[in-house]
N, C-alpha and C positions, 0 to 999 in steps of 0.2 A: 450570679446561683445564687437560689436562696436556699437558705439554709435544712431545709425539708426537703429535698429530694428525693422524697418518698418513694417518688416511681419506678426512680438510673438505682437508686440501695436495691430496691425487693428485684432486678434483673441482672441485679449482679453477681447473687449465687445461681441463675440459669447457666449468666455463661461461665464463669466462669468453671462450672460443668463441663459445657460443653468445649470449649480450650481441654481441659482434661482427658475425656474422652478421643479430644480429634490426637492426640502425639501418641493414647496408650495402640487408638489405630493407625497411628506412621509408625509405629511398632513392629504391630506385629500382620499391614503388610511386607515390611522391608526382611522382616524373615523370611515369612513368609515366603519371597522374590527368590533369598539365599537357597533357600530350598530347593524349590526349589531348579533352583541357578542357576536363575539369572537373576544379571542386574536388578537391584533395585532403582534405579529413576530411568530405569525404561517403563515406559508408558504417566511417564507420572505429569510431563508437561501437557498431555490432552487432556488429566486427570484435571487438570490446575487448569486448566484453561477453562477447562467449561462446571467446573464449579466458582467461577469467576461468574465466565457469563451468566451463566442459572443465578445469582447469588443480586445479580444485576438489574437483572426480570426481577422477581421476588419482591428488589428493595422497593421497583419500579408500580408494582404492580401493589405494592403495601402500603407507598405514597398516596399514590392516589385511591385508590379503596377504603384505608381511613382518615382523608380527607372529608369526602365522602361523608362517612358515616360521620366522622362530626360535626361538620355544618348543617349537616341534617338536627344536631343534633340528638340523634341512636347512640350515643356514646360524650358525656362528657370527662372533664377532669376539672380536676379541684386544683385553679392555680399557685392556690400555695406548696403544691405535691409537687410540685413540675422545675425544670433547670432555674424555665424561662426560656430557651435555646427551643425555638420551632423550625416548621416546614411545610407552611401556608399554613392551616387548622393544630396540628399536629406537635407533641412533645417531642422532643427530639427521642427519647426513651422510650419511646414509640415503636420507634423503628431496631430495640435490642431481641425478643424474640423473635422476630426473622433474622438475624441474625446469628442469631442464634442455632435460627435451624436452618443454615447457610452452613454452621460449621458438623453439627451436632446429625444430622440425617448422614453425610456422608461416610463421615466414622461409621456410625451404626451398623452400613449397605456395608463398608469390609472389613467387623467386628465377625455380624451375623454369619458372612460369607462362609459356606464351605471350602474346604481343601479342598482344588480339584485332585481328582483319585488317580497316583499314575495306571495309564491305559497298556493293557494282558501286552505279549508279542507275542508278535503274531508264528502261524503253528511254523515248522520246521518242517523241511519236503522227507527228515526221513521218520519220520513224526505221520498217524496215525490220521485223517481226521475225527471227528465227532460219528460223520455213518460206518467208521471202520477204513476207504480208503486212504489211501497215501495221497498225498495229497500232490497236484504237477512239477 
């Protein structure tokens, strides 16, 4: 690794922010589940597996298309500023933003989701309906 891994250092704050937001989202999701009377672990396995599959697809597409744009010289990296580790023509630091997106976007989805409102109880048989007639 070179002493000037500037691209890696540039990505580090983004990844740190993504991890912090993901931890906060996990706490919020667990509290919402408990408040709704559900076990916080319910559905977690499906959510994690779908995120893993989507993450692998995103990383694979990033590797393929970034290699294309670097090979065609649309984008160039200064060799003095990369760590030296490469996947094809791209430095591994190039994957940091895709990894950050894999972590950050589902976390933002959880944080920006509106909690479900409790549903209204069905009308009782001894009370009249909105039209004024008793329910059967």
